N, C-alpha and C positions, 0 to 999 in steps of 0.2 A: 504493500500500500504506500509506503514511503517512497519507493522508487517511482510508482505511477504518479504520485503527487509532484515529484521533482521533474519527471519527464513532461507532464502535461502543462505545468505552470512555470518551468524554467527553460525548457528546450522547445516544446511544441509551438509556442508563439513565434519563434524565429524561423522554425521550419515552415509553418503555414505562411508567414509573411514573405519568405523567400520564394516559395512556390507561387504565391499570389502575384508578386511583382515580376519575377523572371518569366513565369508561365504566361502572364498577360502580354509581356513584351514579345515573346517568341510567337505566340498565337497571332498577334497583330502583324508580325513580319511574315509569317509563313502560312497563315490561315485566314486571310482577310475575307474570303468568300463565305466563311462561316461566322464572321463577326457581325452578328445581327441579333435582334430581339426575338425573331421568329414569331411575330404576332399572328394570332389565329383569328383576329377580329373579322377579317374578310370572309371567313368560313361561316361565322354565325355571330351576329352582333347582339343577340338577345342577352341582356343582363351583363354584358361585357363592360359597358361604360361604368356602371355602378361598382362592380367588383374591382375593376382595375383602378379606379380613382381611390376607393377606400384603401386598397392595398398599397398603392404608391404614396399616398399622403401619409399613411401610417408609418411605412418603413423609412421614408425620408425623415420624418420627425424622430423616429427611434435612432437613426444613424447619427444625426446631429446632436440629439440629446445625449447619447453615449459619448460622442466626441468631446463635447463641451464639459459635460458632467464629470467624466473620468480624467480628462487630461488637463483641465485648467488648474494651475497651481493654487493651493489653499490660500497662500498669502494675498492673492489677487482679490479675494472676496471675503476674507475672514472679518474685516472691519464692518461690513454691512449685511452679511448673509451668514447667520449662524448655521452650523452643520445640521442641526435638527430641522431647520426650515428648508435647507437645501434638499434634504431627504424627502420632506413632504412634497416639495415641488416636483421632485423626480418621480415620486409615486403617482401623483395626479397626472402629470404630463405623460409619463411612461405608460400609465394605465390607459389613458385615452388613445394614444398612438398604438399601443399594443392591441387594444380591442379593435381598432380600425384595421390593423394588419391581419389579425386573426380572422375577422369576419370577411374581409376582402379576399384574403388568401384562401380561406375555406371555400368561398364561392368559386374562385378560379380553379381550385383543385377539383371540386365537384363537377364543374363544367368540363374540365379536361378528361375526367374519368367517365362521365355519363353521356357526353355529346358524341355521337358516332363519328361525325366528320372531324371534330377536333381530336378525338382519341386516335383516329387513323393517321393523323399527321404528327402525333406526339411521340417523341423518343422516350426511352426509359430514363434518360438523363433529365428530360423536361419534367417528368412526373416526380422523379426523385427530389429535384431541387425545390420544387414548390411544396412538396411534402415536408422537407426539412425546414423550410421557412415557416410553415404553419406550426410545426412542432416547436420551433424556436420561439415564436411569438407566444405560444401557450406556456412555455417554460418561463418566459419573461414575466407574464402576468402572474404566474404562480409565485415568483420571487417576491411579489408585493405582499403576499400573505406573511412571509417570513420577515420582510422588512418591517412590517407593522408590529412585530414583537420586539423591535429594537429602535424605537422612535428617537433615541438620542443621536442617531446618525453614526455611531461608532462602527457598526457593521459595514455601512456604506464606505466609510473611510478606509477600511481594510482593502476593499476592491479598488478604490482610487489609488492607494499606495502601491498595489500590485501593478496596475496599468501604467502608472508613471515610472515605476522601476523598470518595466519591460521596455518602454519607448526610450528611456535614457540609458539603456544597456547596463543596468546595475545588476550585480550578482546577487543570488539568493532571493529573487523576487517572490518565490513561492512561500517564503516565510511570512509574508504579509497576509496570507490566507489562513493562518492558523485559527482554527475554531469556526471558520465560515461554514454555513450550512451546505449540505451536499447539492441541493438544487441549484445554488449559485454556480458551483463548479461544473455541473453538467451543462448548464446554460452557457458558460464560458467556453468549454471544450467544443460544444456544438457550433458556437459562433466562430471559433478559430477554424473549425473544419469547413465551414462555409467559405471562408477565405481561401482555404486549401483547394477547394473544388472550383472556385471562381473561374480560373482560366479555361476549364474544360467544359463549361456549360454556357447557356445563353446569358448568364449574368454579365458577361464581358461588355454587353451593350451599355452598361452603366458608365463606362469610360467615355462613351460617345454622346454625352449629353449635348443636345442641339443648341448650344449657347450662341452659335453664329446666327441663328434665326433672328435674334434680337437686333442685329445690326445689318443684315443683308438687305439688298434692294428688293422692292416688291416685284413679284412675278405676275405677269398677265397671262391668264389661261383662257383661251377662247374655244367655244364649241366648234367642232368640224362641220362645215356646211354639207 
């Protein structure tokens, strides 16, 4: 058990991160024809807009919430934001975004499994990745129950300490997780696994956010006579 703890929380983050970055780079160089979202909306639009919007709004909120909440140094907010209040904000915002992701992801998974046309064009990887994302959202919501048992924010700061130790390449990062509930660790391992799988599935389209659409010139499209 001690070895697994050291592996998953000292070594695995760097393994997953390396595969995420190098794998994405190699796929962009050698597999650009597969660099796409693989949208199935053209096959059947029923329920797609609601499910997709809920899922994407929720998961974007979760991503930036984790990014800011875990990686912002404590000294930057300690003078105006107590740890306990920060945890309450994280529980409320995370709960809302997590629920949106779970509902939207669940609807997308149901559609992919039960719609004959969508199922016929879905690969095993497509089904696997949306399933893992739904499970991850459910685990994230479950952690709120455990967070409610430690409203002083101390448990949350253990997770913050681990994340910041990892990104600053400090040794012994796993020590920050001493006494943390198992559900957090499962949630963290699955999250890192999603980064590990990222270059090998449709998630690579996240790199290609259409930012240039905001500045490009208007295009005129006319009907053919």
